[in-house]
C-alpha positions as CSV (number, residue, x, y, z in Angstrom):
1,X,-4.8,22.9,32.5
2,X,-2.1,20.5,33.8
3,X,-4.7,17.9,34.8
4,X,-6.5,18.3,31.4
5,X,-3.1,17.7,29.6
6,X,-2.3,14.7,31.8
7,X,-5.7,13.1,31.0
8,X,-5.1,13.3,27.2
9,X,-5.8,9.9,25.7
10,X,-2.2,8.6,25.5
11,X,-1.4,9.3,29.1
12,X,-4.8,8.1,30.3
13,X,-4.6,4.8,28.4
14,X,-1.0,4.2,29.6
15,X,-2.1,4.9,33.2
16,X,-4.9,2.4,32.9
17,X,-2.5,-0.1,31.4
18,X,-0.1,0.2,34.4
19,X,-2.9,0.1,36.9
20,X,-4.5,-3.0,35.5
21,X,-1.1,-4.8,35.2
22,X,-0.2,-3.8,38.8
23,X,-3.5,-4.5,40.5
24,X,-5.4,-6.7,38.0
25,X,-4.9,-9.8,40.1
26,X,-7.0,-8.3,42.9
27,X,-10.0,-7.6,40.6
28,X,-12.6,-10.3,40.6
29,X,-13.0,-12.3,37.4
30,X,-16.7,-11.5,37.2
31,X,-15.8,-7.7,37.1
32,X,-13.2,-8.3,34.4
33,X,-15.8,-10.2,32.4
34,X,-18.3,-7.4,32.6
35,X,-15.6,-4.8,31.7
36,X,-14.7,-6.9,28.7
37,X,-18.3,-7.2,27.7
38,X,-18.7,-3.4,27.8
39,X,-15.7,-2.9,25.6
40,X,-17.0,-5.4,23.1
41,X,-20.3,-3.6,23.1
42,X,-18.6,-0.3,22.5
43,X,-16.5,-1.8,19.8
44,X,-19.6,-3.0,18.0
45,X,-21.2,0.4,18.4
46,X,-18.2,2.2,17.0
47,X,-18.1,-0.2,14.0
48,X,-21.8,0.3,13.5
49,X,-21.5,4.0,13.1
50,X,-18.1,3.9,11.4
51,X,-19.6,3.5,7.8
52,X,-21.4,6.9,8.3
53,X,-18.1,8.5,9.2
54,X,-16.2,6.8,6.3
55,X,-18.9,7.7,3.8
56,X,-19.1,11.3,4.9
57,X,-15.4,12.0,4.9
58,X,-14.8,10.2,1.6
59,X,-17.7,11.8,-0.1
60,X,-16.8,15.3,1.0
61,X,-13.1,14.6,0.3
62,X,-13.8,13.5,-3.3
63,X,-16.1,16.5,-3.9
64,X,-13.3,18.9,-2.7
65,X,-10.9,17.2,-5.1
66,X,-13.1,18.3,-8.0
67,X,-11.6,17.6,-11.4
68,X,-8.6,15.8,-9.9
69,X,-10.7,13.1,-8.2
70,X,-10.0,10.4,-10.8
71,X,-6.3,11.2,-10.8
72,X,-6.2,11.0,-7.0
73,X,-7.8,7.5,-7.0
74,X,-5.5,6.3,-9.7
75,X,-2.6,7.4,-7.5
76,X,-4.0,5.9,-4.3
77,X,-4.4,2.2,-5.4
78,X,-0.9,1.7,-7.0
79,X,0.7,3.6,-4.0
80,X,-1.0,1.2,-1.6
81,X,0.3,-1.8,-3.5
82,X,3.8,-0.4,-3.7
83,X,3.8,0.4,0.1
84,X,2.7,-3.1,1.0
85,X,5.2,-4.6,-1.5
86,X,8.1,-2.7,0.0
87,X,7.0,-3.6,3.5
88,X,7.1,-7.3,2.7
89,X,10.6,-7.1,1.2
90,X,12.0,-5.0,4.0
91,X,10.9,-7.7,6.5
92,X,12.5,-10.4,4.4
93,X,15.8,-8.7,3.7
94,X,16.5,-7.7,7.3
95,X,15.0,-10.8,9.0
96,X,16.5,-13.7,7.1
97,X,20.1,-13.1,8.3
98,X,18.9,-13.1,11.9
99,X,16.8,-16.2,11.5
100,X,19.7,-18.1,9.9
101,X,21.6,-17.8,13.1
102,X,19.1,-20.1,14.8
103,X,18.6,-17.8,17.8
104,X,14.8,-17.7,17.3
105,X,12.8,-20.8,18.1
106,X,9.0,-21.4,18.3
107,X,7.6,-23.6,21.0
108,X,4.5,-22.7,23.0
109,X,1.6,-21.9,20.7
110,X,-1.3,-20.7,22.8
111,X,-2.2,-18.3,25.6
112,X,-3.6,-19.2,29.0
113,X,-7.3,-19.2,30.1
114,X,-9.5,-17.0,27.9
115,X,-11.6,-14.3,29.4
116,X,-15.2,-14.6,28.2
117,X,-17.6,-11.6,28.2
118,X,-20.2,-11.7,30.9
119,X,-22.9,-10.8,28.3
120,X,-23.2,-10.1,24.6
121,X,-25.1,-7.3,22.9
122,X,-25.0,-8.0,19.2
123,X,-25.4,-4.8,17.2
124,X,-26.1,-5.7,13.5
125,X,-23.9,-4.1,10.9
126,X,-26.2,-3.2,8.0
127,X,-23.5,-1.6,5.9
128,X,-19.9,-2.7,5.6
129,X,-17.0,-0.3,5.6
130,X,-15.9,-1.2,2.1
131,X,-19.5,-0.6,0.7
132,X,-19.7,2.8,2.4
133,X,-16.2,3.6,1.0
134,X,-17.2,2.6,-2.5
135,X,-20.5,4.6,-2.4
136,X,-18.7,7.7,-1.1
137,X,-16.2,7.5,-4.0
138,X,-18.8,6.9,-6.6
139,X,-21.2,9.6,-5.5
140,X,-18.3,12.0,-5.0
141,X,-17.1,11.4,-8.6
142,X,-20.6,11.8,-10.0
143,X,-21.1,15.0,-8.0
144,X,-17.9,16.4,-9.5
145,X,-19.0,15.6,-13.1
146,X,-22.6,16.8,-12.8
147,X,-21.7,19.8,-10.7
148,X,-24.7,19.3,-8.4
149,X,-25.1,21.8,-5.7
150,X,-27.5,19.4,-3.9
151,X,-24.8,16.7,-3.6
152,X,-22.3,19.4,-2.3
153,X,-24.8,20.6,0.3
154,X,-25.4,17.0,1.4
155,X,-21.7,16.4,1.6
156,X,-21.1,19.4,3.7
157,X,-23.9,18.4,6.1
158,X,-22.7,14.9,6.3
159,X,-19.2,16.1,7.2
160,X,-20.6,18.2,10.0
161,X,-22.4,15.0,11.2
162,X,-19.3,12.9,11.0
163,X,-17.3,15.5,13.0
164,X,-20.0,15.5,15.6
165,X,-19.9,11.7,15.8
166,X,-16.1,11.7,16.0
167,X,-15.7,14.4,18.7
168,X,-18.9,14.1,20.7
169,X,-19.8,10.4,20.5
170,X,-16.6,8.3,19.9
171,X,-13.8,10.3,21.6
172,X,-15.5,10.5,25.1
173,X,-16.0,6.7,25.3
174,X,-12.5,5.7,24.2
175,X,-10.9,5.2,27.6
176,X,-13.8,2.9,28.7
177,X,-13.6,1.2,25.3
178,X,-9.9,0.4,25.8
179,X,-10.2,-0.6,29.5
180,X,-11.9,-4.0,28.9
181,X,-9.3,-5.1,26.4
182,X,-6.4,-4.2,28.8
183,X,-8.2,-6.3,31.4
184,X,-8.5,-9.2,29.0
185,X,-4.7,-9.1,28.2
186,X,-3.9,-9.1,31.9
187,X,-6.3,-12.0,32.7
188,X,-5.1,-14.2,29.8
189,X,-1.4,-13.5,30.5
190,X,-0.9,-12.5,26.9
191,X,1.8,-10.0,27.6
192,X,3.8,-12.3,29.9
193,X,3.4,-15.1,27.4
194,X,4.9,-13.0,24.6
195,X,7.7,-11.9,26.9
196,X,8.5,-15.5,28.0
197,X,8.2,-17.3,24.7
198,X,8.5,-14.9,21.8
199,X,10.3,-11.9,23.2
200,X,13.0,-11.8,20.6
201,X,10.6,-12.4,17.7
202,X,8.4,-9.7,19.0
203,X,11.3,-7.3,19.3
204,X,12.3,-8.0,15.7
205,X,8.8,-7.3,14.4
206,X,8.3,-4.2,16.5
207,X,11.7,-2.6,15.9
208,X,11.7,-3.3,12.2
209,X,8.2,-2.1,11.5
210,X,8.4,1.0,13.6
211,X,11.9,1.9,12.5
212,X,10.9,1.6,8.8
213,X,7.9,3.9,9.3
214,X,9.9,6.4,11.5
215,X,12.5,6.7,8.7
216,X,9.8,7.4,6.1
217,X,8.2,10.0,8.4
218,X,11.6,11.5,9.1
219,X,12.2,12.2,5.3
220,X,8.6,13.3,4.9
221,X,9.2,15.8,7.7
222,X,12.1,17.4,5.7
223,X,14.7,15.4,7.8
224,X,13.8,17.4,11.0
225,X,13.9,15.1,14.0
226,X,11.8,17.4,16.2
227,X,9.1,17.7,13.6
228,X,9.1,13.9,13.2
229,X,8.5,13.4,17.0
230,X,5.8,16.0,16.9
231,X,3.9,14.2,14.1
232,X,4.3,10.9,15.8
233,X,2.8,12.3,19.0
234,X,-0.2,13.5,16.9
235,X,-0.7,9.8,15.9
236,X,0.0,8.3,19.3
237,X,-3.6,8.3,20.5
238,X,-4.7,6.2,17.5
239,X,-1.6,4.0,17.8
240,X,-2.5,3.2,21.4
241,X,-6.1,2.5,20.4
242,X,-4.9,0.0,17.9
243,X,-2.6,-1.6,20.4
244,X,-5.2,-2.3,23.0
245,X,-8.3,-2.8,21.0
246,X,-6.6,-4.8,18.2
247,X,-8.8,-3.0,15.7
248,X,-7.4,-0.6,13.2
249,X,-11.0,0.1,12.0
250,X,-12.1,1.3,15.4
251,X,-9.0,3.6,15.5
252,X,-9.9,5.2,12.1
253,X,-11.6,8.3,13.7
254,X,-8.7,9.0,15.9
255,X,-6.2,8.3,13.1
256,X,-8.1,10.9,11.0
257,X,-7.8,13.4,13.8
258,X,-4.1,12.9,14.2
259,X,-3.4,12.9,10.5
260,X,-5.3,16.2,10.1
261,X,-2.6,17.8,12.4
262,X,0.2,16.3,10.3
263,X,-1.1,17.4,6.9
264,X,-1.4,20.8,5.3
265,X,-4.8,19.9,3.9
266,X,-7.3,18.1,6.3
267,X,-9.3,17.0,3.3
268,X,-6.5,14.5,2.3
269,X,-6.6,13.0,5.8
270,X,-10.4,12.5,5.8
271,X,-10.2,10.9,2.4
272,X,-7.0,8.8,2.5
273,X,-7.2,7.3,6.0
274,X,-10.6,5.6,5.6
275,X,-10.0,4.8,1.9
276,X,-6.8,2.9,2.6
277,X,-7.4,1.6,6.1
278,X,-8.5,-1.9,5.1
279,X,-6.0,-2.5,2.3
280,X,-2.8,-0.7,3.6
281,X,-1.6,-2.7,6.5
282,X,2.1,-2.2,7.0
283,X,2.2,-3.8,10.4
284,X,1.0,-7.1,8.9
285,X,3.6,-6.8,6.1
286,X,6.2,-7.3,8.9
287,X,4.4,-9.5,11.4
288,X,3.0,-12.2,9.2
289,X,6.1,-13.0,7.0
290,X,8.5,-12.7,9.9
291,X,6.4,-15.2,12.0
292,X,6.1,-17.4,8.9
293,X,9.9,-17.4,8.3
294,X,10.6,-18.1,11.9
295,X,8.3,-21.1,11.8
296,X,10.1,-22.4,8.7
297,X,13.3,-22.4,10.7
298,X,11.7,-24.0,13.7
299,X,10.1,-26.8,11.6
300,X,13.4,-27.6,9.9
301,X,12.5,-26.0,6.6
302,X,14.8,-23.9,4.3
303,X,14.1,-20.3,4.1
304,X,12.5,-19.3,0.7
305,X,14.6,-18.0,-2.2
306,X,14.2,-14.6,-3.6
307,X,12.0,-16.1,-6.4
308,X,9.8,-18.0,-4.0
309,X,9.4,-15.0,-1.8
310,X,8.6,-12.8,-4.8
311,X,5.7,-15.0,-5.6
312,X,4.5,-14.9,-2.0
313,X,4.8,-11.1,-2.1
314,X,2.6,-10.8,-5.2
315,X,-0.1,-13.0,-3.6
316,X,0.3,-11.0,-0.4
317,X,-0.3,-7.6,-2.0
318,X,-3.5,-8.9,-3.6
319,X,-4.6,-10.5,-0.3
320,X,-4.4,-7.1,1.4
321,X,-7.5,-6.1,-0.4
322,X,-9.4,-8.9,1.3
323,X,-8.1,-8.4,4.8
324,X,-10.6,-9.4,7.5
325,X,-11.2,-6.8,10.3
326,X,-11.1,-9.2,13.2
327,X,-8.3,-10.2,15.6
328,X,-6.1,-12.7,13.7
329,X,-8.1,-12.1,10.5
330,X,-5.0,-11.3,8.4
331,X,-3.4,-14.7,9.4
332,X,-6.5,-16.5,8.2
333,X,-6.4,-14.7,4.8
334,X,-2.7,-15.6,4.4
335,X,-3.0,-19.2,5.5
336,X,-3.8,-20.5,2.0
337,X,-0.9,-18.5,0.6
338,X,1.6,-20.1,3.0
339,X,0.1,-23.5,2.2
340,X,0.3,-23.1,-1.6
341,X,3.6,-21.2,-2.0
342,X,5.6,-22.5,0.9
343,X,3.9,-25.9,1.5
344,X,3.0,-25.2,5.1
345,X,1.7,-28.2,7.0
346,X,-1.5,-28.1,9.1
347,X,0.5,-27.7,12.4
348,X,2.5,-24.8,10.8
349,X,-0.7,-23.1,9.7
350,X,-2.2,-23.6,13.2
351,X,1.0,-22.2,14.7
352,X,1.1,-19.1,12.6
353,X,-2.5,-18.2,13.3
354,X,-2.0,-18.7,17.1
355,X,1.2,-16.7,17.3
356,X,-0.2,-13.9,15.1
357,X,-3.2,-13.6,17.5
358,X,-0.7,-13.0,20.3
359,X,1.2,-10.4,18.1
360,X,-2.0,-8.8,16.9
361,X,-1.8,-5.8,19.3
362,X,1.7,-4.8,18.0
363,X,0.8,-5.5,14.4
364,X,-2.4,-3.5,14.6
365,X,-0.7,-0.5,16.3
366,X,1.9,-0.6,13.5
367,X,-1.0,-0.7,10.9
368,X,-2.4,2.4,12.5
369,X,1.0,4.1,12.5
370,X,1.3,3.1,8.8
371,X,-2.1,4.8,8.0
372,X,-0.8,8.1,9.3
373,X,2.5,7.8,7.5
374,X,0.8,6.8,4.3
375,X,-1.4,9.9,4.4
376,X,1.7,12.1,4.7
377,X,3.3,10.2,1.7
378,X,0.1,10.5,-0.3
379,X,-0.1,14.2,0.2
380,X,3.6,14.7,-0.8
381,X,3.3,12.7,-4.0
382,X,0.0,14.3,-5.0
383,X,1.5,17.7,-4.7
384,X,4.3,16.6,-7.2
385,X,2.1,14.5,-9.5
386,X,-0.7,17.0,-10.1
387,X,0.9,20.2,-11.3
388,X,-0.9,23.5,-10.6
389,X,-2.7,22.1,-7.6
390,X,-1.5,22.3,-4.0
391,X,-3.2,20.1,-1.5
């Protein structure tokens, strides 16, 4: 029992991380390249089957909401926008006084040698996550209105299939999936680069993002510190997956599993996490503007006024609905906004993309943490907004 507990995903992944950083230099580059190729292949496989999981959980979740399904969706989208909006402003309010002191400077903009995969096995993605999400919502709403037993039976069977995929197919391969990305970080010296060049900026992003979400989780846990820590531990496996894989999408199954333990109704977790995963990215709400503001200082620009930043925030909230699910994708989406609102030059746009790629592990882990916190917040608000129904 002790060994089984030790080999739980968080401990196992951290053990792999320490081992690779300690002995990684003694591993041949060809072996690292093969391990990275395996991880990329597993990532493609997870993303390939992820639309099935998303569709199944969202469909069954909507069916279980019955007559309240439309109300729930009308609560979800505005709540996502408000959460992202507050994330942007918290980062601005708490970061600008620090940046004005001039203690943060940007110099080196790229990592060392890149590790290339030894081989590539491209797995086609026939259905995108957003399409499967939309279809799950639409069919679920239709099923609630027409009261179809057939749709309900299909929803139940698909949920059984999704749970099987989650627990029997995805969970067993997660340690191997993470290993290749840890090896890549060690080979490219990403961690040492962040420590040498951007340690203070990385600390600001990490502390601010995680503190903000911990505070929200604390209040959602009835101000009980012990309960807050317990709920964070439930989300820790998915947070670590986001950290090392730099893919919040690949962490969705694990996030659902952790959120189920934190909520009174598992149905909310199965609906909210996949539904909001691509548009509710709190980690990016801290990482992207903080890096951008630091670059403005380093390039001799004035920090934006409240009015200018308000315009940026409005564009940013909308841009969240078009976030790209690739490392550094959010920075690419935000590049035109920085150019149009803050008049970023080409070197500044290149810099923010390069630095964000380095910060992507922390930002993604914070995104995943935010998914779990958002599910708790969503459940709490729905219980108050829809009278006579307890989720």
